[in-house]
Structures are given as structure tokens and as C-alpha cells.
C-alpha positions as CSV (number, residue, x, y, z in Angstrom):
1,M,70.5,113.1,89.7
2,T,68.2,113.7,86.7
3,A,65.0,111.6,86.0
4,A,65.1,110.2,82.3
5,L,61.9,111.6,80.7
6,A,60.4,108.9,78.2
7,A,56.8,110.3,77.6
8,A,54.6,108.3,75.2
9,L,53.6,109.9,72.5
10,P,49.7,110.6,72.3
11,A,48.1,108.9,68.8
12,S,46.8,112.8,67.9
13,A,50.1,114.4,68.2
14,C,50.7,114.3,64.2
15,A,46.9,115.3,63.5
16,G,45.6,118.9,63.0
17,G,44.7,121.4,65.1
18,Q,45.8,122.6,68.6
19,A,47.0,120.1,70.8
20,A,45.6,120.3,74.6
21,I,48.3,120.6,77.1
22,A,47.7,119.9,80.9
23,P,49.6,122.3,82.8
24,A,51.6,120.3,85.3
25,A,52.8,117.5,82.3
26,P,56.3,118.2,79.8
27,P,55.4,119.1,76.2
28,P,55.5,116.2,73.8
29,P,58.4,115.2,72.2
30,A,58.0,116.5,68.3
31,C,58.0,114.0,65.6
32,P,60.8,113.2,63.5
33,V,60.8,113.8,59.7
34,E,59.8,110.3,59.2
35,G,56.7,110.8,61.0
36,C,55.6,109.7,64.2
37,G,55.6,105.9,63.4
38,G,58.6,103.5,63.0
39,E,61.6,102.3,64.5
40,R,62.8,105.5,65.6
41,V,60.0,106.8,67.6
42,A,60.6,103.7,69.3
43,K,64.0,104.2,70.5
44,L,63.2,107.9,71.5
45,A,60.9,106.9,73.1
46,A,62.3,104.8,75.7
47,A,66.1,107.2,75.8
48,R,67.5,107.5,78.6
49,A,68.8,110.5,80.0
50,P,72.6,110.5,79.7
51,D,73.1,110.9,83.5
52,A,71.2,107.6,84.2
53,C,71.9,104.3,85.4
54,P,72.9,102.2,82.5
55,S,71.8,99.2,81.3
56,A,72.7,95.5,82.7
57,G,76.0,94.2,81.8
58,E,76.9,98.0,80.4
59,A,80.4,99.4,83.2
60,P,79.1,102.4,84.7
61,C,81.8,104.4,83.9
62,G,80.8,103.7,80.6
63,G,84.5,104.2,79.0
64,A,85.1,107.3,80.8
65,S,88.4,108.5,82.7
66,A,88.3,107.2,86.2
67,R,88.2,111.4,87.3
68,E,85.1,112.3,84.4
69,C,83.3,109.4,85.7
70,A,84.0,110.7,89.4
71,Q,82.9,113.8,88.6
72,R,79.9,112.7,87.1
73,A,78.9,110.7,90.0
74,M,78.9,113.0,92.4
75,S,76.6,115.5,89.9
76,A,74.2,112.9,89.6
77,W,74.3,112.4,93.4
78,S,73.0,116.1,94.0
79,D,70.3,115.4,92.0
80,A,69.3,112.0,93.2
81,Q,65.4,111.5,93.8
82,D,65.2,108.2,95.2
83,E,66.9,105.0,96.0
84,R,67.4,104.3,92.5
85,A,69.3,107.1,91.3
86,V,71.2,106.4,94.8
87,A,72.1,102.8,93.8
88,C,73.6,104.0,90.1
89,V,76.1,106.9,92.0
90,A,77.4,104.0,94.1
91,R,77.7,102.0,91.7
92,T,79.2,104.4,89.4
93,L,81.5,105.9,92.4
94,S,82.6,101.7,92.9
95,D,83.5,101.5,89.4
96,A,86.2,105.0,89.7
97,C,87.2,103.8,92.4
98,S,88.3,100.6,90.6
99,L,89.7,102.7,87.6
100,G,91.5,104.9,90.5
101,D,90.1,107.5,91.3
102,A,91.3,108.5,95.7
103,R,88.2,110.6,96.3
104,A,85.4,107.9,94.7
105,C,87.2,105.2,97.0
106,G,86.1,107.7,99.7
107,F,82.8,108.1,99.0
108,A,81.8,104.7,98.0
109,G,83.5,103.1,101.0
110,R,81.1,105.5,103.3
111,M,78.3,104.5,101.1
112,W,79.0,100.2,101.6
113,L,79.5,101.0,105.3
114,D,76.3,102.6,105.7
115,G,74.2,100.2,102.7
116,R,73.2,102.9,101.3
117,G,72.2,102.5,98.1
118,V,74.2,98.9,97.7
119,T,73.5,96.0,100.2
120,R,76.2,96.6,103.5
121,D,79.8,95.4,103.5
122,A,81.7,96.5,105.7
123,E,84.6,95.1,105.0
124,R,84.7,96.1,101.2
125,G,83.2,100.0,102.4
126,I,86.8,99.7,104.6
127,R,89.0,98.4,101.9
128,M,87.7,101.6,99.9
129,L,88.6,103.7,102.9
130,V,91.9,102.3,103.3
131,R,92.8,102.6,99.4
132,A,91.3,106.3,99.7
133,C,93.6,107.3,102.4
134,D,96.7,105.4,101.3
135,D,96.7,107.3,98.1
136,G,96.2,110.9,99.7
137,V,92.3,111.4,101.0
138,A,92.6,112.8,104.4
139,L,89.3,112.9,104.3
140,A,88.8,109.5,103.7
141,C,91.3,108.5,106.9
142,M,89.1,110.4,109.1
143,V,86.1,108.8,108.5
144,A,87.7,105.1,108.4
145,V,89.1,106.2,111.6
146,R,85.8,107.5,113.5
147,W,84.0,104.7,112.1
148,L,86.3,101.8,113.3
149,A,86.3,103.7,117.1
150,D,83.1,102.1,117.4
151,T,82.8,98.9,119.0
152,N,80.0,97.4,117.3
153,N,81.7,98.5,114.1
154,A,84.8,97.4,114.6
155,R,83.7,93.6,114.7
156,D,83.2,93.2,111.6
157,V,86.2,94.1,110.3
158,K,89.7,91.5,110.9
159,D,92.7,93.6,113.2
160,A,90.6,96.2,113.5
161,P,92.7,98.2,116.4
162,E,95.6,97.8,114.3
163,L,94.1,98.9,111.0
164,R,92.8,102.3,113.3
165,A,96.1,102.8,114.4
166,R,97.5,103.0,111.1
167,L,95.0,105.2,109.6
168,D,95.3,107.2,112.2
169,A,99.2,107.9,111.6
170,E,98.5,108.6,108.2
171,H,95.8,111.0,108.5
172,G,98.2,112.7,111.3
173,C,100.9,112.6,108.1
174,L,98.2,114.2,105.3
175,T,97.5,116.8,108.1
176,S,100.8,118.1,108.5
177,T,102.6,116.1,111.3
178,A,105.8,115.6,110.6
179,E,106.4,112.5,113.1
180,D,103.4,111.2,111.8
181,C,105.2,111.3,108.4
182,F,108.4,109.9,109.4
183,R,106.9,107.0,111.1
184,V,104.3,105.9,108.0
185,G,107.3,105.5,106.4
186,L,109.3,103.5,108.4
187,D,106.2,101.4,108.5
188,Y,105.4,101.2,104.9
189,Y,109.7,100.1,104.3
190,Y,109.4,97.7,106.8
191,G,106.0,96.2,106.2
192,R,104.3,96.1,109.7
193,Q,102.2,97.4,112.1
194,S,99.4,96.5,109.4
195,F,100.9,98.3,107.0
196,P,101.8,96.6,103.1
197,R,105.6,96.5,102.5
198,D,105.3,99.2,100.0
199,R,109.1,101.1,99.2
200,V,106.8,103.6,97.0
201,R,104.6,105.1,99.7
202,S,107.6,104.8,102.6
203,V,109.4,107.4,100.0
204,E,106.0,109.7,99.6
205,A,105.5,109.7,103.5
206,Y,109.4,110.3,104.1
207,A,109.1,113.1,101.8
208,R,106.3,114.7,103.2
209,G,107.9,115.0,106.7
210,C,111.1,116.3,105.1
211,D,109.1,119.0,104.0
212,L,107.7,119.6,107.2
213,G,111.0,119.6,109.0
214,H,111.3,115.9,110.3
215,G,115.3,115.5,110.4
216,I,115.5,111.3,109.8
217,A,112.6,111.5,107.4
218,C,114.7,113.9,105.7
219,N,117.6,111.1,106.3
220,N,115.7,108.6,105.1
221,L,114.7,110.1,102.1
222,G,118.4,110.5,101.1
223,D,118.7,106.7,101.6
224,A,116.0,105.8,99.4
225,L,117.4,108.4,96.7
226,E,121.1,107.1,97.4
227,Y,120.2,103.0,96.6
228,G,116.9,103.5,94.4
229,E,114.4,102.2,96.8
230,G,111.0,103.2,96.1
231,V,112.2,106.1,93.8
232,P,115.1,106.6,90.9
233,R,118.4,106.5,92.4
234,D,119.3,110.0,91.9
235,L,122.7,110.8,93.7
236,P,122.8,114.8,93.7
237,R,119.4,114.7,94.9
238,A,120.7,112.4,97.7
239,A,123.4,114.0,99.0
240,A,121.1,117.7,98.9
241,T,119.0,115.9,101.1
242,Y,121.3,114.3,103.2
243,D,122.4,117.5,103.4
244,R,119.2,119.4,104.3
245,A,118.6,116.5,107.2
246,C,122.3,117.8,108.5
247,H,121.4,121.3,109.1
248,V,118.1,120.7,111.6
249,G,120.4,118.4,113.2
250,E,120.2,114.6,112.0
251,A,123.6,113.3,113.0
252,L,123.0,110.4,110.6
253,G,122.2,112.6,107.7
254,C,126.2,114.2,108.4
255,S,127.3,111.2,108.7
256,N,125.7,110.0,105.5
257,L,126.6,113.2,103.6
258,G,130.1,112.8,104.6
259,H,130.0,109.0,102.7
260,L,128.9,110.2,99.6
261,L,131.5,113.4,100.2
262,E,134.5,110.8,100.8
263,R,133.6,108.7,97.9
264,G,132.9,111.5,95.7
265,E,129.2,110.7,94.7
266,G,126.6,112.8,93.7
267,V,128.9,115.5,95.0
268,S,132.6,116.3,94.2
269,R,135.1,114.4,96.4
270,D,136.1,116.0,99.8
271,L,137.9,114.4,102.4
272,P,138.5,117.0,104.7
273,R,134.9,117.7,104.9
274,A,133.7,114.3,105.0
275,R,136.3,113.8,107.9
276,A,134.5,117.1,109.3
277,L,131.7,115.2,109.6
278,Y,132.2,112.2,110.2
279,R,133.9,113.3,113.3
280,E,130.9,116.0,114.1
281,S,128.5,113.1,113.7
282,C,130.1,111.0,116.1
283,T,130.9,113.6,118.6
284,S,127.1,113.5,118.4
285,G,126.6,110.1,119.0
286,D,126.1,108.7,115.8
287,V,127.4,105.7,116.2
288,Y,127.7,105.2,112.4
289,G,129.6,108.3,111.7
290,C,132.2,107.1,114.7
291,L,133.0,103.5,112.9
292,H,133.0,106.2,109.0
293,A,135.6,107.9,110.8
294,E,138.0,105.2,111.9
295,M,137.2,103.5,108.6
296,L,138.8,106.4,107.1
297,A,141.8,106.6,109.5
298,A,142.4,103.2,109.0
299,V,142.1,103.3,105.2
300,E,144.6,106.6,105.6
301,V,147.3,104.4,107.4
302,G,147.6,102.0,104.9
303,A,144.1,99.6,104.2
304,P,142.5,98.7,101.2
305,R,141.2,101.9,99.5
306,D,138.8,99.8,97.4
307,P,135.8,98.9,98.9
308,Q,135.6,94.9,98.1
309,R,139.6,94.8,98.6
310,A,138.7,96.3,102.1
311,L,135.5,94.3,102.3
312,D,137.8,90.9,102.1
313,R,140.2,92.0,104.4
314,W,138.4,93.0,107.2
315,R,135.8,89.9,106.8
316,R,139.1,87.4,107.5
317,A,140.3,89.8,110.6
318,C,136.5,89.3,111.8
319,D,136.6,85.3,111.5
320,A,139.6,85.8,113.1
321,R,137.8,87.4,116.1
322,D,138.9,90.8,115.3
323,A,135.8,92.5,117.0
324,R,136.8,96.5,115.5
325,A,137.4,94.1,111.6
326,C,133.4,93.0,112.6
327,T,132.0,96.5,112.7
328,F,133.9,97.6,109.8
329,V,132.4,94.5,107.7
330,G,129.2,95.6,109.1
331,V,129.6,99.2,107.9
332,V,130.4,97.9,104.6
333,Y,127.5,95.5,103.7
334,E,124.9,98.9,105.3
335,D,126.4,100.9,102.7
336,G,126.9,98.3,100.0
337,P,130.5,97.5,98.4
338,D,131.5,98.4,94.7
339,G,129.4,96.6,92.5
340,F,126.8,95.0,95.3
341,A,123.5,95.7,96.8
342,R,123.6,96.0,100.7
343,D,123.2,93.6,102.7
344,E,121.3,94.9,106.3
345,A,120.7,91.0,107.6
346,R,125.0,90.7,106.6
347,S,125.4,94.1,108.1
348,L,123.2,93.2,111.2
349,Q,124.8,89.6,111.1
350,A,128.6,91.1,112.0
351,M,127.6,94.0,114.4
352,T,126.0,91.0,116.6
353,R,129.3,89.0,116.5
354,A,131.4,92.6,116.7
355,C,129.5,92.6,119.8
356,D,129.3,88.9,121.1
357,L,133.5,90.2,121.0
358,G,133.1,92.9,122.9
359,N,133.3,95.6,121.1
360,R,131.2,98.8,122.1
361,R,130.4,100.1,118.9
362,G,128.6,96.8,117.7
363,C,126.6,96.9,120.0
364,D,125.6,100.4,120.1
365,W,125.3,99.7,116.5
366,I,121.9,97.0,117.5
367,K,120.5,99.2,119.4
368,V,119.7,101.5,116.8
369,H,119.4,99.2,113.8
370,P,117.2,96.9,115.3
371,G,116.0,95.3,111.8
372,P,112.6,94.9,111.4
């Protein structure tokens, strides 16, 4: 940061004759038009440089955008000559962080951890680093992970081991580890392993993992697009994403694509292809595909085609201890019958009943859909 220059005006500044200037001293300011006295001169003498710290009560960013404020703070940091200047940088970065600049959160967090320019506050520093990491700053994830690896530091932070594992996974995802992206997406979806429940961030992680070729991440991204969880509902894009998952070998992606083809949602209705996809995924061990193949066969021999009427029929049969009907109820609730939201809790309840009644498909479902 450039130091403010507020030189006092010498009494002889306007006197006649040549003024003597010491070799190392900055030149005195010129007099304004109205002379060397008065209110304006006093203001000029007390003026601060544009990048100096704001006065008490004034916001550090002073109305600037978060990005602009962060850039200004970083520039000032490179010029900082004393602790006052560093303190100003810390205040400005913290303000830029509160305005939403992720990079500023990362740098400010490190300053609070180290107590540089501010009173050391480990909890606040870690919160800032976590915010930066969550918003995609891989360096902030790594800094926090390394800091938490020190047992002395970890004592200052609640649930430090879990938080370290979370940040390590996020760092892995941001630095192109597809499996980490899938795990991060899943943990954000359910809100577990120190992750908050955040469907938007879940989708972002799945999308990154899908771009890296992870089949289940692609499938889960397609599921989010189909049901509008964390992202606007987009059935054509959901179908394309399921197709991508299917092509990289994820059987559940094939089944989900088959479901859209069976119903003509996001794609043209194509029962032969849907049937083939169900069978293919069932052969690969996907219980969802097996059950949809059985449901489609049941419809073709007389079961109601309307999902709500079919659900009512199968629910009654399930209540009468028809285990296979219970599995159909579970699948319908997983898919979301027409006009109703999906209900994963009821789906799992129906599959549990099917399993209790001796249905192998229901038991297999529970193994791969254990819930949060």
C-alpha cells in the first residue's frame, strides 16, 4: 500500500523568492487559486491517498463491488510497508469476502488464522477458508487441510477431523478427481460428513464429476435435472445426461433413460428401446431396471397404464401381502407418480415390506438405496 502524503505547508510557501528544497524531502504542494489559507487547504493537507485505510465507521470496500474491492486489497498488500497497512488489507479482504468474493475469503481466512493484521481468530479464519473452498477456490481447501493437519491447530476448531476430510474431498474434486466429485455431491445432497445439505452445490459437484467421466455422477446429475433438485427442471438435458451415464457403463443411467423413453418425457416415446434398456441394465445387476422391466410387462398384460391408477392397485395388493406389488409401489414412489412429488421415504418403506415378505428384489433395493 502506498503511504499517504500529507505534508505540512511551510509558512513561506507563497513568499517571494526561491524556496529551498531539501534533497530527500518531497516537494511541497502548490497553493490553490485562492491562496495558501482557508478550509480547502486544510482538507488538502489532511487528505489520504485513495488506497489508504478508511476512517472509523466507513466500510472498507466503500461501495465497490466485491471483485473490485478484493483486487484493490491485493494490490495494496503488495505495497504494504507496516502493520497498519497490513491491518487495512485484512479489513478490506474481510469486507470483500462478506460481499461474496471467494478468493478474498481465502486470503482473509489465512490472515485471521495467522493473526496477521488482525487479532488471531481460528474459528473465523476457518469459516472464511471453508467458504472459499465451497465456492471453488482449490487453494483455500488445501490451506485449510494443511492447517487442520497440525494437532495444535485442530484443537481450536470444532469437529476438526470431519471438517478436514470434507475439505480434502472438495480439494480433490476441484483438482480433477472424479470419485471425490461424486462423494462431495452425495454428501451435499444428504447433508452428512460435516457437509451442509445443499442441493445446488450437490449438482455442481456431480456436474464436475460427470465432466471427468464418472458414470454415477452423470446419472445423479441427470436425476437432479429430471426432478429439478438444485437446478431448473430440464427433461431433454436429463435424458442426454442419462444417455452419457449409460454409455460410460452406468447401468442405472440406462434404466433412467429407459424410464423417460417409456413415458416420452424429454425424448420421443420409444417402448422397444425402453424395454431393451431395462433388460440390459437388469442383466448388469441394476434392480431398478429389473423392476421397471417387470412393471412394463405387467402393464402390457393388463395393469393400468396411468401411474396413479397403477399405484392405487399395487398399493392395495401390497396391503394384501403381495410382495411383488410392494416393490412396484416402491418404484412408483421413487419415480414420483403423475401429479405427485417423489417420496423416497415411502419408497424405502414399501421396499422394506417387500423384503420382509420375502421378495429378493426388495432386499436388493434396500442394499443399494439405504437412504441418508
